[in-house]
N, C-alpha and C positions, 0 to 999 in steps of 0.2 A: 498719699494719696486719694481721691476723692471715692466715697464705694459706688460709683457711677460707675467706677472701670472696672471694678470688680465682677457690677453686673454684668458689665458688656460682654467682658469675659464668658461669664459663665453662659451667655446668650449665643458667645460665638462656637459653644461645645458643640448646640445644635441644630447650628444652621450656618450655609456656607460649604466649603471642601471640605476633605477629610483632613488635607494636609493645615486648614486652620481650627479644624477642631481638636486633630490634635495637639498643636500650639499653644491654644486655648489650656486645655485640659494642663500641660505640662507646666504654666505658667500660673494654673491658679496653683498648682497642688505645691510647685515655691511658694508663692506666699501662704498658704496655710500653712506652711512647716516654720516660716520666718513670725506669723503672726498668731501661730498657736494660745501663746499666753498673754498675750495684749490685751489688756485692759481700754476703756475710756482713756483719754490722755496719756499713753505711754506709750513707747515707741522701743521698739523691736530694730538692734544693731546688726546687719548684713553685715556682707564681706568687706574689708576695706573700710570699717569704721561709718558705711554708709546707715544711715537710719531709716527704717517704714514709721510711717505711723499710718493708719488707715480715718481720715476724717468722715465721719457716718451726716445721712441728712439731720437736720434740727427736727424738732417737734414741730409737724404738721408744715413742715416745708412741702408743695409742690414741684414736681421735674417739669422742666418743658419736654414737648415732646421730640424726641431723635429726629431730626427731619432726613437723617439718610438708613 
């Protein structure tokens, strides 16, 4: 999962409807629980053997502006 997805969820906690804020908080809470012991290059195993890896931006990477 790219780190920008987590950043977008974090932004949704503070903008939009109450429902959107609640859902973003729930998603972040679950991701935080599964990723608490993650280190760069490692993966977390979720239910049914699904794995989660968070891809950080490379040093010096500049994100493009979000069009939406």
